[in-house]
mmCIF file of the N, C-alpha and C atoms, coordinates in Angstrom:
data_MODEL
# 
_entry.id   MODEL 
# 
loop_
_atom_site.group_PDB 
_atom_site.id 
_atom_site.type_symbol 
_atom_site.label_atom_id 
_atom_site.label_alt_id 
_atom_site.label_comp_id 
_atom_site.label_asym_id 
_atom_site.label_entity_id 
_atom_site.label_seq_id 
_atom_site.pdbx_PDB_ins_code 
_atom_site.Cartn_x 
_atom_site.Cartn_y 
_atom_site.Cartn_z 
_atom_site.occupancy 
_atom_site.B_iso_or_equiv 
_atom_site.pdbx_formal_charge 
_atom_site.auth_seq_id 
_atom_site.auth_comp_id 
_atom_site.auth_asym_id 
_atom_site.auth_atom_id 
_atom_site.pdbx_PDB_model_num 
ATOM 1   N N  . MET A 1 1  ? 16.757  -52.034 -18.089 1.00 0.00 ? 1  MET A N  1 
ATOM 2   C CA . MET A 1 1  ? 17.287  -50.752 -18.470 1.00 0.00 ? 1  MET A CA 1 
ATOM 3   C C  . MET A 1 1  ? 17.080  -49.776 -17.309 1.00 0.00 ? 1  MET A C  1 
ATOM 4   N N  . ALA A 1 2  ? 18.093  -49.040 -17.001 1.00 0.00 ? 2  ALA A N  1 
ATOM 5   C CA . ALA A 1 2  ? 18.050  -48.110 -15.871 1.00 0.00 ? 2  ALA A CA 1 
ATOM 6   C C  . ALA A 1 2  ? 17.390  -46.813 -16.293 1.00 0.00 ? 2  ALA A C  1 
ATOM 7   N N  . ALA A 1 3  ? 16.668  -46.205 -15.369 1.00 0.00 ? 3  ALA A N  1 
ATOM 8   C CA . ALA A 1 3  ? 16.018  -44.918 -15.646 1.00 0.00 ? 3  ALA A CA 1 
ATOM 9   C C  . ALA A 1 3  ? 17.084  -43.823 -15.693 1.00 0.00 ? 3  ALA A C  1 
ATOM 10  N N  . PRO A 1 4  ? 16.904  -42.843 -16.594 1.00 0.00 ? 4  PRO A N  1 
ATOM 11  C CA . PRO A 1 4  ? 17.896  -41.764 -16.668 1.00 0.00 ? 4  PRO A CA 1 
ATOM 12  C C  . PRO A 1 4  ? 17.886  -40.934 -15.380 1.00 0.00 ? 4  PRO A C  1 
ATOM 13  N N  . ALA A 1 5  ? 19.015  -40.325 -15.109 1.00 0.00 ? 5  ALA A N  1 
ATOM 14  C CA . ALA A 1 5  ? 19.148  -39.497 -13.902 1.00 0.00 ? 5  ALA A CA 1 
ATOM 15  C C  . ALA A 1 5  ? 18.233  -38.278 -14.008 1.00 0.00 ? 5  ALA A C  1 
ATOM 16  N N  . SER A 1 6  ? 17.705  -37.876 -12.889 1.00 0.00 ? 6  SER A N  1 
ATOM 17  C CA . SER A 1 6  ? 16.790  -36.741 -12.861 1.00 0.00 ? 6  SER A CA 1 
ATOM 18  C C  . SER A 1 6  ? 17.565  -35.472 -12.532 1.00 0.00 ? 6  SER A C  1 
ATOM 19  N N  . TYR A 1 7  ? 17.699  -34.590 -13.497 1.00 0.00 ? 7  TYR A N  1 
ATOM 20  C CA . TYR A 1 7  ? 18.373  -33.311 -13.310 1.00 0.00 ? 7  TYR A CA 1 
ATOM 21  C C  . TYR A 1 7  ? 17.369  -32.187 -13.504 1.00 0.00 ? 7  TYR A C  1 
ATOM 22  N N  . PRO A 1 8  ? 17.598  -31.034 -12.883 1.00 0.00 ? 8  PRO A N  1 
ATOM 23  C CA . PRO A 1 8  ? 16.625  -29.938 -13.014 1.00 0.00 ? 8  PRO A CA 1 
ATOM 24  C C  . PRO A 1 8  ? 16.363  -29.504 -14.444 1.00 0.00 ? 8  PRO A C  1 
ATOM 25  N N  . ASP A 1 9  ? 17.369  -29.615 -15.316 1.00 0.00 ? 9  ASP A N  1 
ATOM 26  C CA . ASP A 1 9  ? 17.167  -29.138 -16.684 1.00 0.00 ? 9  ASP A CA 1 
ATOM 27  C C  . ASP A 1 9  ? 16.676  -30.224 -17.635 1.00 0.00 ? 9  ASP A C  1 
ATOM 28  N N  . SER A 1 10 ? 16.414  -31.417 -17.133 1.00 0.00 ? 10 SER A N  1 
ATOM 29  C CA . SER A 1 10 ? 15.918  -32.465 -18.009 1.00 0.00 ? 10 SER A CA 1 
ATOM 30  C C  . SER A 1 10 ? 14.395  -32.412 -18.074 1.00 0.00 ? 10 SER A C  1 
ATOM 31  N N  . ASN A 1 11 ? 13.845  -32.817 -19.184 1.00 0.00 ? 11 ASN A N  1 
ATOM 32  C CA . ASN A 1 11 ? 12.401  -32.870 -19.399 1.00 0.00 ? 11 ASN A CA 1 
ATOM 33  C C  . ASN A 1 11 ? 11.733  -31.511 -19.221 1.00 0.00 ? 11 ASN A C  1 
ATOM 34  N N  . SER A 1 12 ? 12.355  -30.450 -19.669 1.00 0.00 ? 12 SER A N  1 
ATOM 35  C CA . SER A 1 12 ? 11.824  -29.085 -19.627 1.00 0.00 ? 12 SER A CA 1 
ATOM 36  C C  . SER A 1 12 ? 11.589  -28.572 -18.206 1.00 0.00 ? 12 SER A C  1 
ATOM 37  N N  . ASP A 1 13 ? 12.240  -29.152 -17.229 1.00 0.00 ? 13 ASP A N  1 
ATOM 38  C CA . ASP A 1 13 ? 12.111  -28.680 -15.848 1.00 0.00 ? 13 ASP A CA 1 
ATOM 39  C C  . ASP A 1 13 ? 13.270  -27.740 -15.564 1.00 0.00 ? 13 ASP A C  1 
ATOM 40  N N  . THR A 1 14 ? 12.957  -26.525 -15.181 1.00 0.00 ? 14 THR A N  1 
ATOM 41  C CA . THR A 1 14 ? 14.015  -25.538 -14.929 1.00 0.00 ? 14 THR A CA 1 
ATOM 42  C C  . THR A 1 14 ? 14.518  -25.588 -13.505 1.00 0.00 ? 14 THR A C  1 
ATOM 43  N N  . GLY A 1 15 ? 13.828  -26.254 -12.611 1.00 0.00 ? 15 GLY A N  1 
ATOM 44  C CA . GLY A 1 15 ? 14.277  -26.376 -11.239 1.00 0.00 ? 15 GLY A CA 1 
ATOM 45  C C  . GLY A 1 15 ? 13.972  -25.170 -10.373 1.00 0.00 ? 15 GLY A C  1 
ATOM 46  N N  . ASP A 1 16 ? 13.225  -24.206 -10.899 1.00 0.00 ? 16 ASP A N  1 
ATOM 47  C CA . ASP A 1 16 ? 12.926  -23.005 -10.111 1.00 0.00 ? 16 ASP A CA 1 
ATOM 48  C C  . ASP A 1 16 ? 11.495  -23.047 -9.586  1.00 0.00 ? 16 ASP A C  1 
ATOM 49  N N  . ASP A 1 17 ? 11.138  -24.156 -8.989  1.00 0.00 ? 17 ASP A N  1 
ATOM 50  C CA . ASP A 1 17 ? 9.804   -24.286 -8.414  1.00 0.00 ? 17 ASP A CA 1 
ATOM 51  C C  . ASP A 1 17 ? 9.663   -23.347 -7.223  1.00 0.00 ? 17 ASP A C  1 
ATOM 52  N N  . THR A 1 18 ? 8.524   -22.702 -7.099  1.00 0.00 ? 18 THR A N  1 
ATOM 53  C CA . THR A 1 18 ? 8.300   -21.751 -6.014  1.00 0.00 ? 18 THR A CA 1 
ATOM 54  C C  . THR A 1 18 ? 7.460   -22.339 -4.901  1.00 0.00 ? 18 THR A C  1 
ATOM 55  N N  . ASP A 1 19 ? 7.146   -23.619 -4.977  1.00 0.00 ? 19 ASP A N  1 
ATOM 56  C CA . ASP A 1 19 ? 6.331   -24.301 -3.969  1.00 0.00 ? 19 ASP A CA 1 
ATOM 57  C C  . ASP A 1 19 ? 4.978   -23.648 -3.775  1.00 0.00 ? 19 ASP A C  1 
ATOM 58  N N  . VAL A 1 20 ? 4.451   -23.011 -4.798  1.00 0.00 ? 20 VAL A N  1 
ATOM 59  C CA . VAL A 1 20 ? 3.106   -22.445 -4.729  1.00 0.00 ? 20 VAL A CA 1 
ATOM 60  C C  . VAL A 1 20 ? 2.192   -23.432 -5.431  1.00 0.00 ? 20 VAL A C  1 
ATOM 61  N N  . GLY A 1 21 ? 1.478   -24.164 -4.621  1.00 0.00 ? 21 GLY A N  1 
ATOM 62  C CA . GLY A 1 21 ? 0.576   -25.158 -5.163  1.00 0.00 ? 21 GLY A CA 1 
ATOM 63  C C  . GLY A 1 21 ? -0.845  -24.650 -5.154  1.00 0.00 ? 21 GLY A C  1 
ATOM 64  N N  . PRO A 1 22 ? -1.765  -25.458 -5.600  1.00 0.00 ? 22 PRO A N  1 
ATOM 65  C CA . PRO A 1 22 ? -3.162  -25.027 -5.629  1.00 0.00 ? 22 PRO A CA 1 
ATOM 66  C C  . PRO A 1 22 ? -3.734  -24.790 -4.237  1.00 0.00 ? 22 PRO A C  1 
ATOM 67  N N  . ASP A 1 23 ? -3.158  -25.420 -3.204  1.00 0.00 ? 23 ASP A N  1 
ATOM 68  C CA . ASP A 1 23 ? -3.687  -25.228 -1.866  1.00 0.00 ? 23 ASP A CA 1 
ATOM 69  C C  . ASP A 1 23 ? -3.076  -24.018 -1.155  1.00 0.00 ? 23 ASP A C  1 
ATOM 70  N N  . ARG A 1 24 ? -1.967  -23.502 -1.642  1.00 0.00 ? 24 ARG A N  1 
ATOM 71  C CA . ARG A 1 24 ? -1.319  -22.369 -0.986  1.00 0.00 ? 24 ARG A CA 1 
ATOM 72  C C  . ARG A 1 24 ? -1.770  -21.030 -1.546  1.00 0.00 ? 24 ARG A C  1 
ATOM 73  N N  . GLY A 1 25 ? -2.080  -20.949 -2.794  1.00 0.00 ? 25 GLY A N  1 
ATOM 74  C CA . GLY A 1 25 ? -2.481  -19.692 -3.408  1.00 0.00 ? 25 GLY A CA 1 
ATOM 75  C C  . GLY A 1 25 ? -1.277  -18.818 -3.705  1.00 0.00 ? 25 GLY A C  1 
ATOM 76  N N  . SER A 1 26 ? -1.545  -17.698 -4.286  1.00 0.00 ? 26 SER A N  1 
ATOM 77  C CA . SER A 1 26 ? -0.482  -16.779 -4.667  1.00 0.00 ? 26 SER A CA 1 
ATOM 78  C C  . SER A 1 26 ? -0.259  -15.754 -3.565  1.00 0.00 ? 26 SER A C  1 
ATOM 79  N N  . SER A 1 27 ? 0.976   -15.363 -3.371  1.00 0.00 ? 27 SER A N  1 
ATOM 80  C CA . SER A 1 27 ? 1.295   -14.373 -2.341  1.00 0.00 ? 27 SER A CA 1 
ATOM 81  C C  . SER A 1 27 ? 1.641   -13.024 -2.967  1.00 0.00 ? 27 SER A C  1 
ATOM 82  N N  . THR A 1 28 ? 1.216   -12.791 -4.201  1.00 0.00 ? 28 THR A N  1 
ATOM 83  C CA . THR A 1 28 ? 1.555   -11.542 -4.867  1.00 0.00 ? 28 THR A CA 1 
ATOM 84  C C  . THR A 1 28 ? 0.501   -10.468 -4.678  1.00 0.00 ? 28 THR A C  1 
ATOM 85  N N  . GLY A 1 29 ? -0.568  -10.735 -3.951  1.00 0.00 ? 29 GLY A N  1 
ATOM 86  C CA . GLY A 1 29 ? -1.623  -9.753  -3.725  1.00 0.00 ? 29 GLY A CA 1 
ATOM 87  C C  . GLY A 1 29 ? -1.184  -8.675  -2.743  1.00 0.00 ? 29 GLY A C  1 
ATOM 88  N N  . THR A 1 30 ? -1.914  -7.576  -2.721  1.00 0.00 ? 30 THR A N  1 
ATOM 89  C CA . THR A 1 30 ? -1.614  -6.478  -1.821  1.00 0.00 ? 30 THR A CA 1 
ATOM 90  C C  . THR A 1 30 ? -2.113  -6.816  -0.423  1.00 0.00 ? 30 THR A C  1 
ATOM 91  N N  . SER A 1 31 ? -1.284  -6.521  0.568   1.00 0.00 ? 31 SER A N  1 
ATOM 92  C CA . SER A 1 31 ? -1.628  -6.820  1.955   1.00 0.00 ? 31 SER A CA 1 
ATOM 93  C C  . SER A 1 31 ? -2.725  -5.889  2.456   1.00 0.00 ? 31 SER A C  1 
ATOM 94  N N  . LEU A 1 32 ? -3.406  -6.339  3.508   1.00 0.00 ? 32 LEU A N  1 
ATOM 95  C CA . LEU A 1 32 ? -4.485  -5.556  4.091   1.00 0.00 ? 32 LEU A CA 1 
ATOM 96  C C  . LEU A 1 32 ? -3.973  -4.249  4.690   1.00 0.00 ? 32 LEU A C  1 
ATOM 97  N N  . TRP A 1 33 ? -2.784  -4.277  5.305   1.00 0.00 ? 33 TRP A N  1 
ATOM 98  C CA . TRP A 1 33 ? -2.271  -3.062  5.934   1.00 0.00 ? 33 TRP A CA 1 
ATOM 99  C C  . TRP A 1 33 ? -1.983  -1.979  4.903   1.00 0.00 ? 33 TRP A C  1 
ATOM 100 N N  . VAL A 1 34 ? -1.686  -2.354  3.670   1.00 0.00 ? 34 VAL A N  1 
ATOM 101 C CA . VAL A 1 34 ? -1.444  -1.361  2.619   1.00 0.00 ? 34 VAL A CA 1 
ATOM 102 C C  . VAL A 1 34 ? -2.748  -0.646  2.284   1.00 0.00 ? 34 VAL A C  1 
ATOM 103 N N  . TYR A 1 35 ? -3.842  -1.400  2.183   1.00 0.00 ? 35 TYR A N  1 
ATOM 104 C CA . TYR A 1 35 ? -5.145  -0.790  1.919   1.00 0.00 ? 35 TYR A CA 1 
ATOM 105 C C  . TYR A 1 35 ? -5.564  0.132   3.062   1.00 0.00 ? 35 TYR A C  1 
ATOM 106 N N  . VAL A 1 36 ? -5.381  -0.315  4.303   1.00 0.00 ? 36 VAL A N  1 
ATOM 107 C CA . VAL A 1 36 ? -5.760  0.501   5.459   1.00 0.00 ? 36 VAL A CA 1 
ATOM 108 C C  . VAL A 1 36 ? -4.945  1.786   5.484   1.00 0.00 ? 36 VAL A C  1 
ATOM 109 N N  . PHE A 1 37 ? -3.644  1.694   5.271   1.00 0.00 ? 37 PHE A N  1 
ATOM 110 C CA . PHE A 1 37 ? -2.791  2.881   5.260   1.00 0.00 ? 37 PHE A CA 1 
ATOM 111 C C  . PHE A 1 37 ? -3.197  3.835   4.144   1.00 0.00 ? 37 PHE A C  1 
ATOM 112 N N  . ALA A 1 38 ? -3.500  3.321   2.968   1.00 0.00 ? 38 ALA A N  1 
ATOM 113 C CA . ALA A 1 38 ? -3.893  4.170   1.845   1.00 0.00 ? 38 ALA A CA 1 
ATOM 114 C C  . ALA A 1 38 ? -5.214  4.883   2.130   1.00 0.00 ? 38 ALA A C  1 
ATOM 115 N N  . ILE A 1 39 ? -6.165  4.172   2.705   1.00 0.00 ? 39 ILE A N  1 
ATOM 116 C CA . ILE A 1 39 ? -7.458  4.790   3.026   1.00 0.00 ? 39 ILE A CA 1 
ATOM 117 C C  . ILE A 1 39 ? -7.284  5.882   4.074   1.00 0.00 ? 39 ILE A C  1 
ATOM 118 N N  . LEU A 1 40 ? -6.471  5.623   5.096   1.00 0.00 ? 40 LEU A N  1 
ATOM 119 C CA . LEU A 1 40 ? -6.216  6.639   6.115   1.00 0.00 ? 40 LEU A CA 1 
ATOM 120 C C  . LEU A 1 40 ? -5.504  7.867   5.533   1.00 0.00 ? 40 LEU A C  1 
ATOM 121 N N  . ALA A 1 41 ? -4.542  7.645   4.665   1.00 0.00 ? 41 ALA A N  1 
ATOM 122 C CA . ALA A 1 41 ? -3.809  8.759   4.051   1.00 0.00 ? 41 ALA A CA 1 
ATOM 123 C C  . ALA A 1 41 ? -4.734  9.598   3.170   1.00 0.00 ? 41 ALA A C  1 
ATOM 124 N N  . ILE A 1 42 ? -5.576  8.945   2.379   1.00 0.00 ? 42 ILE A N  1 
ATOM 125 C CA . ILE A 1 42 ? -6.521  9.674   1.526   1.00 0.00 ? 42 ILE A CA 1 
ATOM 126 C C  . ILE A 1 42 ? -7.514  10.441  2.378   1.00 0.00 ? 42 ILE A C  1 
ATOM 127 N N  . GLY A 1 43 ? -7.986  9.831   3.458   1.00 0.00 ? 43 GLY A N  1 
ATOM 128 C CA . GLY A 1 43 ? -8.912  10.510  4.360   1.00 0.00 ? 43 GLY A CA 1 
ATOM 129 C C  . GLY A 1 43 ? -8.283  11.732  5.004   1.00 0.00 ? 43 GLY A C  1 
ATOM 130 N N  . LEU A 1 44 ? -7.028  11.634  5.410   1.00 0.00 ? 44 LEU A N  1 
ATOM 131 C CA . LEU A 1 44 ? -6.336  12.775  6.016   1.00 0.00 ? 44 LEU A CA 1 
ATOM 132 C C  . LEU A 1 44 ? -6.148  13.903  5.011   1.00 0.00 ? 44 LEU A C  1 
ATOM 133 N N  . VAL A 1 45 ? -5.778  13.569  3.790   1.00 0.00 ? 45 VAL A N  1 
ATOM 134 C CA . VAL A 1 45 ? -5.621  14.594  2.754   1.00 0.00 ? 45 VAL A CA 1 
ATOM 135 C C  . VAL A 1 45 ? -6.957  15.271  2.468   1.00 0.00 ? 45 VAL A C  1 
ATOM 136 N N  . LEU A 1 46 ? -8.028  14.496  2.368   1.00 0.00 ? 46 LEU A N  1 
ATOM 137 C CA . LEU A 1 46 ? -9.346  15.078  2.128   1.00 0.00 ? 46 LEU A CA 1 
ATOM 138 C C  . LEU A 1 46 ? -9.784  15.980  3.287   1.00 0.00 ? 46 LEU A C  1 
ATOM 139 N N  . LEU A 1 47 ? -9.483  15.592  4.513   1.00 0.00 ? 47 LEU A N  1 
ATOM 140 C CA . LEU A 1 47 ? -9.809  16.415  5.665   1.00 0.00 ? 47 LEU A CA 1 
ATOM 141 C C  . LEU A 1 47 ? -9.068  17.744  5.624   1.00 0.00 ? 47 LEU A C  1 
ATOM 142 N N  . ILE A 1 48 ? -7.802  17.717  5.279   1.00 0.00 ? 48 ILE A N  1 
ATOM 143 C CA . ILE A 1 48 ? -7.013  18.951  5.180   1.00 0.00 ? 48 ILE A CA 1 
ATOM 144 C C  . ILE A 1 48 ? -7.553  19.849  4.077   1.00 0.00 ? 48 ILE A C  1 
ATOM 145 N N  . VAL A 1 49 ? -7.900  19.265  2.942   1.00 0.00 ? 49 VAL A N  1 
ATOM 146 C CA . VAL A 1 49 ? -8.440  20.059  1.834   1.00 0.00 ? 49 VAL A CA 1 
ATOM 147 C C  . VAL A 1 49 ? -9.770  20.695  2.221   1.00 0.00 ? 49 VAL A C  1 
ATOM 148 N N  . VAL A 1 50 ? -10.643 19.936  2.857   1.00 0.00 ? 50 VAL A N  1 
ATOM 149 C CA . VAL A 1 50 ? -11.945 20.475  3.263   1.00 0.00 ? 50 VAL A CA 1 
ATOM 150 C C  . VAL A 1 50 ? -11.759 21.586  4.294   1.00 0.00 ? 50 VAL A C  1 
ATOM 151 N N  . LEU A 1 51 ? -10.896 21.384  5.269   1.00 0.00 ? 51 LEU A N  1 
ATOM 152 C CA . LEU A 1 51 ? -10.642 22.424  6.269   1.00 0.00 ? 51 LEU A CA 1 
ATOM 153 C C  . LEU A 1 51 ? -10.065 23.687  5.629   1.00 0.00 ? 51 LEU A C  1 
ATOM 154 N N  . HIS A 1 52 ? -9.218  23.503  4.654   1.00 0.00 ? 52 HIS A N  1 
ATOM 155 C CA . HIS A 1 52 ? -8.644  24.656  3.960   1.00 0.00 ? 52 HIS A CA 1 
ATOM 156 C C  . HIS A 1 52 ? -9.710  25.406  3.166   1.00 0.00 ? 52 HIS A C  1 
ATOM 157 N N  . LEU A 1 53 ? -10.590 24.676  2.514   1.00 0.00 ? 53 LEU A N  1 
ATOM 158 C CA . LEU A 1 53 ? -11.620 25.312  1.693   1.00 0.00 ? 53 LEU A CA 1 
ATOM 159 C C  . LEU A 1 53 ? -12.671 26.042  2.525   1.00 0.00 ? 53 LEU A C  1 
ATOM 160 N N  . ILE A 1 54 ? -13.004 25.531  3.702   1.00 0.00 ? 54 ILE A N  1 
ATOM 161 C CA . ILE A 1 54 ? -14.004 26.214  4.520   1.00 0.00 ? 54 ILE A CA 1 
ATOM 162 C C  . ILE A 1 54 ? -13.373 27.269  5.428   1.00 0.00 ? 54 ILE A C  1 
ATOM 163 N N  . GLY A 1 55 ? -12.062 27.380  5.373   1.00 0.00 ? 55 GLY A N  1 
ATOM 164 C CA . GLY A 1 55 ? -11.381 28.452  6.094   1.00 0.00 ? 55 GLY A CA 1 
ATOM 165 C C  . GLY A 1 55 ? -11.148 28.196  7.561   1.00 0.00 ? 55 GLY A C  1 
ATOM 166 N N  . GLY A 1 56 ? -11.054 26.999  7.967   1.00 0.00 ? 56 GLY A N  1 
ATOM 167 C CA . GLY A 1 56 ? -10.829 26.745  9.379   1.00 0.00 ? 56 GLY A CA 1 
ATOM 168 C C  . GLY A 1 56 ? -9.684  25.799  9.630   1.00 0.00 ? 56 GLY A C  1 
ATOM 169 N N  . GLY A 1 57 ? -9.100  25.955  10.805  1.00 0.00 ? 57 GLY A N  1 
ATOM 170 C CA . GLY A 1 57 ? -8.210  24.933  11.307  1.00 0.00 ? 57 GLY A CA 1 
ATOM 171 C C  . GLY A 1 57 ? -6.759  24.918  10.911  1.00 0.00 ? 57 GLY A C  1 
ATOM 172 N N  . LEU A 1 58 ? -6.387  25.300  9.727   1.00 0.00 ? 58 LEU A N  1 
ATOM 173 C CA . LEU A 1 58 ? -4.997  25.143  9.310   1.00 0.00 ? 58 LEU A CA 1 
ATOM 174 C C  . LEU A 1 58 ? -4.452  26.427  8.700   1.00 0.00 ? 58 LEU A C  1 
ATOM 175 N N  . GLY A 1 59 ? -3.172  26.621  8.839   1.00 0.00 ? 59 GLY A N  1 
ATOM 176 C CA . GLY A 1 59 ? -2.519  27.769  8.228   1.00 0.00 ? 59 GLY A CA 1 
ATOM 177 C C  . GLY A 1 59 ? -1.925  28.706  9.254   1.00 0.00 ? 59 GLY A C  1 
ATOM 178 N N  . PRO A 1 60 ? -1.232  29.734  8.796   1.00 0.00 ? 60 PRO A N  1 
ATOM 179 C CA . PRO A 1 60 ? -0.553  30.636  9.739   1.00 0.00 ? 60 PRO A CA 1 
ATOM 180 C C  . PRO A 1 60 ? -1.513  31.548  10.496  1.00 0.00 ? 60 PRO A C  1 
ATOM 181 N N  . GLY A 1 61 ? -2.743  31.715  10.046  1.00 0.00 ? 61 GLY A N  1 
ATOM 182 C CA . GLY A 1 61 ? -3.674  32.621  10.708  1.00 0.00 ? 61 GLY A CA 1 
ATOM 183 C C  . GLY A 1 61 ? -4.486  32.001  11.819  1.00 0.00 ? 61 GLY A C  1 
ATOM 184 N N  . ILE A 1 62 ? -4.202  30.771  12.210  1.00 0.00 ? 62 ILE A N  1 
ATOM 185 C CA . ILE A 1 62 ? -5.037  30.116  13.211  1.00 0.00 ? 62 ILE A CA 1 
ATOM 186 C C  . ILE A 1 62 ? -4.776  30.641  14.612  1.00 0.00 ? 62 ILE A C  1 
ATOM 187 N N  . HIS A 1 63 ? -3.647  31.314  14.830  1.00 0.00 ? 63 HIS A N  1 
ATOM 188 C CA . HIS A 1 63 ? -3.334  31.831  16.159  1.00 0.00 ? 63 HIS A CA 1 
ATOM 189 C C  . HIS A 1 63 ? -3.789  33.260  16.350  1.00 0.00 ? 63 HIS A C  1 
ATOM 190 N N  . THR A 1 64 ? -4.254  33.907  15.304  1.00 0.00 ? 64 THR A N  1 
ATOM 191 C CA . THR A 1 64 ? -4.735  35.284  15.393  1.00 0.00 ? 64 THR A CA 1 
ATOM 192 C C  . THR A 1 64 ? -6.239  35.260  15.662  1.00 0.00 ? 64 THR A C  1 
ATOM 193 N N  . PRO A 1 65 ? -6.696  35.904  16.705  1.00 0.00 ? 65 PRO A N  1 
ATOM 194 C CA . PRO A 1 65 ? -8.140  35.958  16.945  1.00 0.00 ? 65 PRO A CA 1 
ATOM 195 C C  . PRO A 1 65 ? -8.846  36.662  15.803  1.00 0.00 ? 65 PRO A C  1 
ATOM 196 N N  . SER A 1 66 ? -10.052 36.237  15.526  1.00 0.00 ? 66 SER A N  1 
ATOM 197 C CA . SER A 1 66 ? -10.773 36.797  14.378  1.00 0.00 ? 66 SER A CA 1 
ATOM 198 C C  . SER A 1 66 ? -11.105 38.268  14.567  1.00 0.00 ? 66 SER A C  1 
ATOM 199 N N  . GLY A 1 67 ? -11.277 38.737  15.794  1.00 0.00 ? 67 GLY A N  1 
ATOM 200 C CA . GLY A 1 67 ? -11.607 40.123  16.030  1.00 0.00 ? 67 GLY A CA 1 
ATOM 201 C C  . GLY A 1 67 ? -10.393 40.969  16.390  1.00 0.00 ? 67 GLY A C  1 
ATOM 202 N N  . GLY A 1 68 ? -9.247  40.340  16.522  1.00 0.00 ? 68 GLY A N  1 
ATOM 203 C CA . GLY A 1 68 ? -8.044  41.041  16.944  1.00 0.00 ? 68 GLY A CA 1 
ATOM 204 C C  . GLY A 1 68 ? -7.316  41.711  15.798  1.00 0.00 ? 68 GLY A C  1 
ATOM 205 N N  . PRO A 1 69 ? -6.321  42.499  16.122  1.00 0.00 ? 69 PRO A N  1 
ATOM 206 C CA . PRO A 1 69 ? -5.534  43.145  15.071  1.00 0.00 ? 69 PRO A CA 1 
ATOM 207 C C  . PRO A 1 69 ? -4.704  42.142  14.311  1.00 0.00 ? 69 PRO A C  1 
ATOM 208 N N  . GLY A 1 70 ? -4.640  42.322  13.053  1.00 0.00 ? 70 GLY A N  1 
ATOM 209 C CA . GLY A 1 70 ? -3.847  41.436  12.207  1.00 0.00 ? 70 GLY A CA 1 
ATOM 210 C C  . GLY A 1 70 ? -2.581  42.136  11.745  1.00 0.00 ? 70 GLY A C  1 
ATOM 211 N N  . PRO A 1 71 ? -1.709  41.435  11.118  1.00 0.00 ? 71 PRO A N  1 
ATOM 212 C CA . PRO A 1 71 ? -0.459  42.049  10.645  1.00 0.00 ? 71 PRO A CA 1 
ATOM 213 C C  . PRO A 1 71 ? -0.678  42.985  9.486   1.00 0.00 ? 71 PRO A C  1 
# 
């Protein structure tokens, strides 16, 4: 007796194998560069907030000398 033909939809096989085996692992995790970029962005935002709160470094008044005439 001949073996039946092997088709993707036979024997509950859908044919959409992703070739992710136990030795390859999953590739759905977040990349390292995403974490590095996020940490740098959060650090920059925190630096701007701290500089704004202590009154230094940022804003339209940084070019006016502290003892000079203001608008």
